[in-house]
C-alpha positions as CSV (number, residue, x, y, z in Angstrom):
1,X,-37.3,-10.8,33.6
2,X,-39.6,-7.9,33.3
3,X,-39.1,-4.8,31.3
4,X,-38.5,-1.5,33.0
5,X,-40.5,1.5,31.6
6,X,-38.5,4.1,29.7
7,X,-39.3,7.7,30.2
8,X,-42.6,8.6,28.5
9,X,-43.1,5.2,27.0
10,X,-45.4,2.4,28.1
11,X,-43.9,-1.0,28.6
12,X,-45.0,-3.2,25.7
13,X,-43.1,-6.4,26.2
14,X,-42.2,-8.5,29.1
15,X,-40.0,-11.5,28.6
16,X,-41.8,-14.5,29.9
17,X,-40.5,-15.7,33.3
18,X,-39.3,-19.2,33.4
19,X,-41.9,-21.4,35.1
20,X,-41.1,-23.2,38.3
21,X,-37.5,-24.4,38.8
22,X,-34.2,-22.7,38.8
23,X,-32.0,-21.6,35.9
24,X,-29.8,-24.6,36.6
25,X,-32.7,-26.8,35.9
26,X,-33.4,-25.0,32.6
27,X,-29.8,-25.3,31.5
28,X,-29.8,-29.0,32.3
29,X,-33.1,-29.4,30.3
30,X,-31.7,-27.7,27.2
31,X,-29.3,-30.5,26.0
32,X,-31.9,-33.2,26.6
33,X,-34.5,-31.1,24.7
34,X,-32.2,-30.6,21.7
35,X,-31.3,-34.3,21.5
36,X,-35.0,-35.3,21.8
37,X,-36.2,-32.8,19.2
38,X,-33.4,-33.9,16.8
39,X,-34.5,-37.5,17.0
40,X,-38.2,-36.6,16.7
41,X,-37.4,-34.5,13.6
42,X,-35.6,-37.4,11.9
43,X,-38.5,-39.7,12.7
44,X,-40.9,-37.0,11.5
45,X,-39.1,-36.6,8.2
46,X,-39.1,-40.3,7.5
47,X,-42.8,-40.6,8.4
48,X,-43.6,-37.6,6.3
49,X,-42.0,-39.2,3.2
50,X,-43.5,-42.6,3.8
51,X,-47.0,-41.6,4.7
52,X,-49.6,-40.0,2.5
53,X,-52.6,-40.9,0.3
54,X,-50.3,-43.7,-1.0
55,X,-48.3,-45.3,1.8
56,X,-44.7,-46.3,0.8
57,X,-43.2,-49.1,2.9
58,X,-40.3,-47.8,5.1
59,X,-37.8,-50.2,3.5
60,X,-38.7,-48.9,0.1
61,X,-38.3,-45.3,1.4
62,X,-34.8,-46.0,2.7
63,X,-33.8,-47.8,-0.5
64,X,-35.2,-45.1,-2.8
65,X,-33.5,-42.3,-0.9
66,X,-30.2,-44.3,-0.9
67,X,-30.5,-44.8,-4.7
68,X,-31.1,-41.1,-5.3
69,X,-28.2,-40.0,-3.1
70,X,-25.7,-42.6,-4.2
71,X,-26.8,-43.0,-7.8
72,X,-27.9,-46.6,-7.3
73,X,-30.4,-48.4,-9.5
74,X,-34.0,-49.3,-9.1
75,X,-36.3,-51.8,-10.8
76,X,-38.5,-50.7,-13.8
77,X,-41.6,-51.5,-11.7
78,X,-40.4,-49.2,-8.9
79,X,-40.2,-46.0,-11.0
80,X,-43.6,-44.7,-9.7
81,X,-42.7,-45.3,-6.1
82,X,-39.3,-43.7,-6.6
83,X,-40.9,-40.6,-8.2
84,X,-43.3,-40.2,-5.3
85,X,-40.6,-40.5,-2.7
86,X,-37.8,-38.5,-4.3
87,X,-39.5,-36.0,-6.6
88,X,-42.7,-35.2,-4.7
89,X,-42.6,-36.0,-1.0
90,X,-38.9,-35.5,0.0
91,X,-38.7,-31.9,-1.2
92,X,-42.1,-31.2,0.3
93,X,-41.1,-32.6,3.7
94,X,-37.8,-30.8,3.7
95,X,-39.5,-27.5,2.7
96,X,-41.9,-28.1,5.7
97,X,-38.8,-28.4,7.9
98,X,-37.4,-25.1,6.5
99,X,-40.7,-23.2,6.8
100,X,-41.5,-24.4,10.3
101,X,-38.0,-23.6,11.5
102,X,-38.0,-20.2,9.8
103,X,-41.4,-19.1,11.2
104,X,-40.5,-20.1,14.7
105,X,-37.1,-18.3,14.6
106,X,-38.5,-15.2,13.0
107,X,-41.3,-15.2,15.5
108,X,-38.8,-15.0,18.4
109,X,-36.9,-12.2,16.6
110,X,-40.0,-10.1,15.9
111,X,-41.3,-10.4,19.4
112,X,-37.9,-9.0,20.6
113,X,-37.9,-6.4,17.8
114,X,-41.2,-4.8,18.7
115,X,-41.2,-5.8,22.4
116,X,-44.7,-7.2,22.0
117,X,-45.6,-10.7,22.9
118,X,-48.5,-10.8,20.4
119,X,-46.2,-10.2,17.5
120,X,-45.5,-12.8,14.8
121,X,-43.6,-12.8,11.5
122,X,-46.6,-11.3,9.7
123,X,-47.3,-8.3,12.1
124,X,-45.1,-6.0,10.0
125,X,-47.3,-6.2,6.9
126,X,-44.7,-8.1,4.9
127,X,-47.0,-11.1,4.2
128,X,-49.7,-8.8,3.0
129,X,-47.3,-7.2,0.5
130,X,-46.4,-10.7,-0.6
131,X,-50.0,-11.5,-1.0
132,X,-50.5,-8.6,-3.4
133,X,-47.7,-9.9,-5.6
134,X,-49.1,-13.5,-5.6
135,X,-52.6,-12.2,-6.3
136,X,-51.3,-10.3,-9.3
137,X,-49.8,-13.5,-10.7
138,X,-53.0,-15.5,-10.2
139,X,-55.4,-12.9,-11.5
140,X,-53.5,-11.2,-14.3
141,X,-50.6,-13.5,-15.1
142,X,-47.9,-11.1,-14.1
143,X,-44.4,-12.5,-14.6
144,X,-45.8,-15.4,-16.6
145,X,-42.5,-15.6,-18.4
146,X,-41.0,-17.0,-15.3
147,X,-43.1,-20.1,-15.5
148,X,-43.4,-22.1,-12.2
149,X,-41.3,-19.5,-10.5
150,X,-43.7,-16.6,-11.2
151,X,-45.7,-16.9,-8.0
152,X,-42.7,-17.1,-5.7
153,X,-40.9,-14.3,-7.5
154,X,-43.9,-12.0,-7.4
155,X,-44.6,-12.8,-3.7
156,X,-41.0,-12.0,-2.8
157,X,-41.0,-8.8,-4.7
158,X,-44.2,-7.8,-3.0
159,X,-42.7,-8.6,0.4
160,X,-39.7,-6.6,-0.5
161,X,-41.8,-3.6,-1.5
162,X,-43.8,-3.8,1.6
163,X,-40.6,-3.9,3.7
164,X,-39.4,-0.7,2.1
165,X,-42.7,1.1,2.6
166,X,-43.0,0.0,6.2
167,X,-39.5,1.1,7.0
168,X,-39.9,4.5,5.3
169,X,-43.3,5.2,7.0
170,X,-42.3,3.9,10.4
171,X,-39.0,5.7,10.7
172,X,-39.3,8.9,12.8
173,X,-37.1,11.5,14.6
174,X,-36.3,8.9,17.3
175,X,-35.5,6.2,14.9
176,X,-37.4,2.9,14.3
177,X,-39.4,2.7,17.5
178,X,-41.4,-0.5,18.4
179,X,-44.7,1.2,18.6
180,X,-44.4,3.1,15.3
181,X,-43.2,-0.1,13.6
182,X,-46.2,-2.2,14.8
183,X,-48.8,0.5,14.0
184,X,-47.3,1.2,10.6
185,X,-47.1,-2.6,9.8
186,X,-50.7,-3.1,10.8
187,X,-52.0,-0.1,8.9
188,X,-50.2,-1.0,5.7
189,X,-51.3,-4.6,6.0
190,X,-54.9,-3.4,5.8
191,X,-54.0,-1.3,2.8
192,X,-52.4,-4.3,1.1
193,X,-55.3,-6.5,1.8
194,X,-57.7,-3.9,0.3
195,X,-55.5,-3.8,-2.8
196,X,-55.6,-7.6,-3.0
197,X,-59.3,-7.6,-2.7
198,X,-59.6,-5.1,-5.6
199,X,-57.4,-7.3,-7.8
200,X,-59.6,-10.3,-7.1
201,X,-62.8,-8.3,-7.7
202,X,-61.5,-7.1,-11.1
203,X,-60.3,-10.6,-12.1
204,X,-61.8,-12.0,-15.3
205,X,-61.2,-15.5,-13.8
206,X,-63.9,-16.8,-11.6
207,X,-61.6,-19.2,-9.8
208,X,-59.1,-16.5,-8.9
209,X,-60.6,-15.9,-5.4
210,X,-60.4,-19.6,-4.5
211,X,-56.8,-19.9,-5.7
212,X,-55.8,-16.7,-3.9
213,X,-57.6,-17.8,-0.7
214,X,-55.9,-21.2,-0.7
215,X,-52.4,-19.6,-1.2
216,X,-53.1,-17.1,1.6
217,X,-53.9,-19.9,4.1
218,X,-50.6,-21.6,3.2
219,X,-49.7,-24.7,1.2
220,X,-46.6,-26.7,0.3
221,X,-48.2,-28.3,-2.7
222,X,-45.8,-26.5,-5.1
223,X,-42.7,-27.7,-3.3
224,X,-39.8,-28.7,-5.5
225,X,-36.0,-29.1,-5.1
226,X,-35.6,-25.7,-6.8
227,X,-37.6,-24.0,-4.1
228,X,-35.4,-25.2,-1.2
229,X,-32.0,-23.5,-1.5
230,X,-33.0,-19.9,-1.1
231,X,-35.4,-20.4,1.7
232,X,-33.1,-22.9,3.4
233,X,-30.1,-20.7,3.2
234,X,-32.0,-17.7,4.5
235,X,-33.3,-19.6,7.5
236,X,-29.9,-21.0,8.3
237,X,-28.3,-17.5,8.2
238,X,-31.0,-16.1,10.4
239,X,-30.5,-18.8,13.0
240,X,-26.7,-18.3,13.1
241,X,-26.9,-14.5,13.2
242,X,-29.6,-14.4,15.8
243,X,-27.8,-16.9,18.1
244,X,-24.7,-14.7,17.9
245,X,-26.8,-11.7,18.9
246,X,-28.8,-13.5,21.5
247,X,-27.5,-11.4,24.4
248,X,-28.3,-8.2,22.5
249,X,-31.8,-9.5,22.0
250,X,-32.1,-10.1,25.8
251,X,-31.0,-6.5,26.4
252,X,-33.3,-5.1,23.7
253,X,-36.2,-6.7,25.4
254,X,-35.5,-4.6,28.5
255,X,-36.1,-1.3,26.7
256,X,-34.0,1.3,24.9
257,X,-32.7,3.1,27.9
258,X,-31.6,0.0,29.6
259,X,-30.0,-1.2,26.3
260,X,-28.1,2.0,26.0
261,X,-26.8,1.7,29.5
262,X,-25.5,-1.8,28.7
263,X,-23.7,-0.6,25.5
264,X,-26.3,-1.8,22.9
265,X,-27.5,0.7,20.3
266,X,-31.2,-0.2,20.2
267,X,-31.9,1.8,17.0
268,X,-29.1,0.2,15.0
269,X,-30.0,-3.3,16.3
270,X,-33.6,-2.8,15.5
271,X,-32.9,-1.7,11.9
272,X,-30.8,-4.7,11.0
273,X,-33.2,-7.0,12.9
274,X,-36.1,-5.6,10.9
275,X,-34.2,-6.1,7.6
276,X,-33.3,-9.7,8.5
277,X,-36.8,-10.8,9.6
278,X,-38.3,-9.1,6.6
279,X,-36.1,-10.9,4.1
280,X,-36.6,-14.3,5.8
281,X,-40.4,-13.8,6.1
282,X,-40.5,-12.8,2.4
283,X,-38.7,-15.9,1.3
284,X,-40.8,-18.1,3.4
285,X,-44.1,-16.6,2.3
286,X,-43.0,-16.8,-1.3
287,X,-42.6,-20.6,-1.1
288,X,-45.4,-21.5,1.3
289,X,-48.0,-18.7,1.5
290,X,-49.0,-17.1,4.7
291,X,-49.1,-19.7,7.6
292,X,-50.3,-18.2,10.8
293,X,-49.8,-19.0,14.5
294,X,-46.5,-20.9,14.2
295,X,-44.4,-17.8,14.8
296,X,-46.8,-16.5,17.5
297,X,-47.4,-19.6,19.7
298,X,-44.2,-21.7,19.4
299,X,-41.8,-19.1,20.9
300,X,-44.0,-19.0,24.0
301,X,-44.2,-22.7,24.3
302,X,-40.4,-22.9,24.0
303,X,-39.9,-20.2,26.6
304,X,-42.0,-22.1,29.1
305,X,-40.0,-25.3,28.6
306,X,-36.4,-24.1,28.4
307,X,-36.5,-20.6,29.9
308,X,-36.7,-17.0,28.5
309,X,-33.2,-16.2,27.5
310,X,-32.9,-15.9,23.7
311,X,-29.9,-18.2,23.4
312,X,-31.9,-21.1,24.7
313,X,-35.1,-20.2,22.9
314,X,-33.3,-19.7,19.5
315,X,-31.6,-23.1,20.0
316,X,-34.8,-25.0,20.5
317,X,-37.4,-23.0,18.4
318,X,-36.1,-24.1,14.9
319,X,-36.3,-27.8,15.8
320,X,-39.7,-27.4,17.4
321,X,-41.0,-25.4,14.5
322,X,-39.7,-28.0,12.0
323,X,-41.2,-31.0,13.8
324,X,-44.5,-29.2,14.1
325,X,-44.8,-28.1,10.4
326,X,-43.9,-31.6,9.1
327,X,-46.8,-33.1,11.0
328,X,-49.1,-30.2,10.1
329,X,-48.3,-30.8,6.4
330,X,-48.8,-34.5,6.8
331,X,-52.3,-34.0,8.3
332,X,-53.1,-31.4,5.6
333,X,-52.5,-33.9,2.7
334,X,-54.0,-37.0,4.3
335,X,-57.0,-36.0,6.4
336,X,-59.3,-35.5,3.5
337,X,-57.2,-37.1,0.7
338,X,-57.2,-36.6,-2.2
339,X,-58.3,-33.1,-1.3
340,X,-55.7,-31.0,0.6
341,X,-56.3,-28.7,3.5
342,X,-54.6,-25.3,3.7
343,X,-51.9,-25.4,6.3
344,X,-53.2,-22.2,8.0
345,X,-56.4,-23.9,8.9
346,X,-54.7,-26.6,10.8
347,X,-52.2,-24.3,12.6
348,X,-55.1,-22.1,13.6
349,X,-57.1,-25.0,15.0
350,X,-54.1,-26.0,17.1
351,X,-52.7,-22.5,17.8
352,X,-55.9,-20.9,19.1
353,X,-56.5,-23.3,22.0
354,X,-52.8,-23.5,22.9
355,X,-52.6,-19.7,23.0
356,X,-55.6,-19.5,25.3
357,X,-54.1,-22.1,27.6
358,X,-50.9,-20.2,27.8
359,X,-52.8,-17.0,28.6
360,X,-54.5,-18.7,31.5
361,X,-51.4,-20.4,32.8
362,X,-50.2,-19.1,36.1
363,X,-46.6,-17.9,36.3
364,X,-46.4,-16.9,32.6
365,X,-46.9,-13.3,31.7
366,X,-47.3,-12.2,28.1
367,X,-47.0,-8.5,28.4
368,X,-48.0,-7.1,31.7
369,X,-50.9,-7.5,34.0
């Protein structure tokens, strides 16, 4: 499907055409894809828990998880292995599932929101606002009274503040238009990054810059059972709501005039879509830092495989994102063990070449000729 120009407005987004094959073929491919990705995800989770700098045998993993869930007992000599599996790796792997699914889903929503195929969850300046909050914690100990939750709380509040500023600055006489939203988000992101740099420059702690940089590139090293519920609930709500509004997202991608002719109020839809994506992005960034390329590249890969309609893309993207992030995190903590790589480094190394291949692929258009 291609967008049609609205009066006085350039076309900024073109929903990717399905590659070769009919819509019937795409519909037949969807159930197989969902089943295959579900199996891959289960295998990935088990592998993520078992593998690491210390490899835990698969039988022990199953036994420890069963003991934790059912309240069963373990031997005194197995306490260390049990702690590694249940208290360290399981919450980290599950958080990777949540973060990967969330970034992929929000990426789909943001690309529809701003009608721009180069958009990702961080294009609206929300992650930069979260970075200011996180930097304030690292550098000056803001919210120190919250203990281990200080970084996440400050990052989320920073994301929330950035959301309000972007909304107020982007809203004009014609409502929340895609072009104003993108330009405002990009401009404020530069401002937030400058503020973050000033905070680091003024820091009395020489290690602040390294700590902030590592957080900005993404890490799940602070994962715990307490960090899962809020992010998991937000991602689940986002998936359900967006699936219910998938047809409206298809219409929104065609332009405001076309949406109005089909009974969709583009301005209202864009407002609540902005609020939803901002909240989910803020919660994800608060627990994982800023991880790039997942929300940009995965939606395009999914569109090529199952077709361009949002119902199919939103059904597959969470599973694809979850599988991808589990393996990215596994590589991050094992490639140079005991040192840990930032997740953003690995996603960029994978995402850049994949994105270039997609751009050069015939039959797939990102946003016009």
